[in-house]
N, C-alpha and C positions, 0 to 999 in steps of 0.2 A: 503494501500497500504507500509507504514512504517512500518507494523511486517515484511513484507518478508526483507526488507532493514537490521532494525538495531539492529535483534536479541533480541529483549523483547518479541516478541512472536514469536519461531523458526518454519518451516513449518511443520506440524506434516507429521509423518512417512505416511498416507493417502494419502496427497496430492504431497509428494514426489514420492511414488511410481507411482502415476497415470500418473505426469511428466514423468516419466523415463518410461514406458509401450508407454506414446504416444509416445515418440521419438523411441522406439525399432520399434513401427507397422509403423514409418512413412522409419525407413530404409528398415525395409524386402518389403514395398511395392514396393520403387524403384530399391531394386533388384527384384523382382519378375517382373519387366517389363525390367529388365537387363538395366537399367540406370547404368553409370557410378559413382563411389562413391568415391567423391575425402574429400582432410583434409577442404576445404575451405565450402565444402555441411554440413560437420558433424561437424563445431565447430561455424559455423556462421551462414550459410542458415534454417538448420534443427531449430534450436535452437529459431530464429528468428520467424518461421512459427509457431512455435508450443506456442511462447510467444503470436502471434496473438489471434492466436485461445482460448489460456487459457482466455486471454480476455474477447472474444467473448461468450465463453463455460462459464462465471461467474465464474472462478474457483480462479482468482482472481481479485482485482479492476482493474477498467477502469481507466488507466491514466488522461485522458481526462475530468473527474470529480473532479482532485484534484484543488482546490483551491490556490496552491501557487506553484509558477513557479519553476523549478528545479534550484538548485545551480551548479550543474553539471552536466549540459543535455549532453544526450546522444541519439540518434536517433537507436530505433528498429522499422522497420517497417515500420506500419503508425503513430507511438507515439515515443513524447519526453519523456524521462523520466529521474529518478537522476541515473546516471552514476552507483552510490553503488546497486541500487533496480534493475539494469540488470544482474550486478556481480553475485548478490544472485540468483538472475534464472539461471541464467548459474552455478552457484555451485551446484544446485538440478540436475542436470544432469552430474553433472564432471565424478563420476565411468563411465556412459554409452557414452559418449564420448571418453572417453579412451580408453575405451574397443573395440569401433569401431575402434577408430585410429589404435589400435594396429590389429585388424585383418588388415585392411587395408594396412598396414604396411608388413602381413606376406605374404596376396596376393600379392603383390608387387614380395614380393621376391621369391614366387614359381611358379609364373603364368609361368614362360618357363617351368618348370622342369612338373608341370601339363598337359600342351599341350605334352613334348615327351610321359609323361606314358600314356597319354588317344590314342594317334597314335600309341600305341606300338600293336601287335598282341592280342586276347585274349587267354586264358591260354587255352592249349587243352582239359583239362578234364573240360567239362561244368558244371560236378554238384561238382567239387571242391568248398569248402566251402569258403567263400570269407566274409572282413568286412558289406556289403551290406546284404546278405545272412541270415549271422549273427543275425544282426538287425531283421529282418525279421521273422525269424524265432522265435525270443522271441515276437515282438508281438502279432505273429500269435498265439502262445503257452498260452498267456496271456489274449485273445480275445479281445486286443484294436484295436481301430479303430486310434489312434494317438502316439503321443509320449509323451504324458506328463504325464505318467503312470513309464515309464522307467527313465524319467529325473525324478522324482520326487523321487522316489527313491533311485536314484543315489544320488540326493542333502541332501537326509537324511543322509545318510554314510558320505558323504563328511564335513567337519568341515570348509571346504570355498567357494565352487563351487556352482553357486544358479542354480536352474532348469534351466533359461532362458539359460545359457551357457551351460547346458547338450543339450539343445535341437537345441541349435547352433551348435555341434558339430556332432549331430544325423544328421545332414544335409549335415554338409560338409563329412561325411564320402559316405553317400549316393551316394555325388556327385564327388567321388572317391579321394577327397581330406582330407589329414593327420589332425588329430587334435594332441592339447597336448599332451605329455605322463600321465601327471597328471589326466586330462581330462581321457583319453582313460582308466587309472588304474581304476579310479572311476564304470566308466561304465560298465565295466568288473567284478567289484564287483558285482553291480546291475542284471545283469545277469546270474550269476552263483549261480549252485544250487547246492544241496547234494551229486547228481548224475552226474552233469556235471560242470567240472572249466572251465572257459573262461579267458584266457590269455589276458591284454592290447594289447599283440602283435598280438593277432588275431584279433584286433579289427583295425590294423593299415594295410594299402596299402601296397603293396614292393616297396620299394623307389629304385629310380635311382642311379648311384654313385656319380651324383653331387647333389643330394636332401639335401636340408639342413634339416630343423625340422618343428616345430608346422604347424600350418594351422587357417586359417579364419574358420568363420561361415553364414550362412544362415538360420538363426534364423527363425520358424513359427511353428506353429501347425500342 
């Protein structure tokens, strides 16, 4: 337990990745059943549920097996632990919590604009390419049954954006919601071929006059 607390033996990258992927999976599951994401859910509820499961799955030591009572106790689900232990666990999830909080804020900002856009009549030309058809054409061209290949290709080109973020952006686009420009630029680069250039603007849905900018994600495979 102290290994996670005092930094003598930092959490290894595999364990941190396991925490992050589990956290993302819970967010996706909530979105899949169309439940509302909130800041409290993302910052407190989900980390607490993950902590409890991590103990049950024996990913981290069981606090109930500790012989010494916490000097600075903190209640986490069923357990009473050292506050710094809980804070160190949250630190492992910090990047993912921050990511989803940002997505939540963008969602709230664009909710009205998205509803307006979806209420508009479809384009008169059904054969006209749009961001969704471009993505589907790419997947068909490469014989893929999911978006992992495109996301990994884009991630290999980008110096800072991981594949999970690209998958989230792809699902946003398929929902008719715009993603961040920088993300679209790398996706377009990954989709381009010597015979056909895809511009980032080709992956962006037409904006209404009051539309702000970026969008959120619905990660999944």
